[in-house]
C-alpha positions in Angstrom: 23.0 6.1 -4.9 22.5 5.0 -1.3 19.0 5.1 0.1 18.2 7.2 3.1 16.5 5.7 6.1 13.9 7.8 7.9 12.7 7.3 11.4 9.0 6.8 12.0 8.7 10.3 13.4 10.3 11.8 10.3 7.9 9.8 8.1 4.9 11.0 10.0 6.2 14.6 9.8 6.7 14.3 6.0 3.2 12.8 5.6 1.8 15.8 7.4 3.8 18.2 5.2 2.3 16.5 2.1 -1.2 16.9 3.5 -0.5 20.6 4.2 0.7 21.1 0.6 -2.3 19.2 -0.7 -4.5 21.6 1.3 -2.8 24.5 -0.5 -3.9 23.1 -3.8 -0.7 21.3 -5.0 -0.9 17.9 -6.7 0.3 14.8 -4.9 3.3 14.6 -7.3 4.3 18.2 -6.6 3.8 17.8 -2.8 5.9 14.7 -2.7 8.7 16.2 -4.7 8.7 19.2 -2.4 9.5 16.9 0.6 12.2 15.1 -1.4 10.5 11.8 -2.0 8.8 9.7 -4.7 5.1 8.9 -5.1 5.7 5.2 -4.6 7.4 6.0 -1.2 4.6 8.3 -0.3 1.9 5.7 -0.9 3.9 3.0 0.9 4.4 5.3 3.9 0.7 6.4 3.9 -0.4 2.7 3.9 1.8 2.0 6.9 1.7 5.3 8.9 -1.3 7.2 7.6 -3.4 8.7 10.3 -0.9 8.0 13.1 0.7 10.4 15.5 4.2 10.3 16.8 3.4 8.5 20.0 1.2 6.0 18.2 4.0 5.2 15.8 6.3 4.5 18.7 3.8 2.2 20.3 3.2 0.4 17.0 6.9 -0.3 16.6 7.1 -1.6 20.2 4.1 -3.9 19.6 5.7 -5.2 16.4 8.9 -6.0 18.2 7.1 -7.7 21.0 5.0 -9.7 18.5 8.2 -10.8 16.7 9.7 -11.9 20.0 6.6 -13.9 21.0 6.3 -15.6 17.6 9.9 -16.7 18.0 9.2 -18.0 21.5 6.2 -20.0 20.3 8.0 -21.5 17.4 10.9 -22.6 19.7 8.5 -24.2 22.1 6.6 -25.9 19.3 9.9 -27.3 18.0 10.9 -28.6 21.4 7.5 -30.2 21.9 7.8 -32.0 18.5 11.3 -33.2 19.4 10.1 -34.5 22.8 7.1 -36.2 21.2 9.3 -38.1 18.7 11.8 -39.0 21.4 8.9 -40.4 23.5 7.7 -42.6 20.6 11.1 -44.2 20.3 11.3 -45.1 24.1 8.1 -47.1 24.2 
C-alpha cells in the first residue's frame, strides 16, 4: 500500500482535529483513527508541528530550506579552502 504524503498545512489541520476530538472526551487512539492516521504518525507530527499555525509552518519550512542551502555553501567553501591549503604546501 502506497503511503500518502500530507502537506504541512494538512498536518496542522489534522492535529487540530485530534485536539478537538480529545476535548470531546475521545481517547487519543479513537481521535487519531477518526482522522485516518496511526498513533505513531500522530506523535511524530505532534513533535514536529505541535503548537504551530499554518503561517508558522510555512516559515519553518523556508528556514529549513535556507539552512540546508547555507550548510551546503559552507561545506563547499571549506573543501575549497582545504584544497588550496594543500596545494600551497606543495608549492613551497
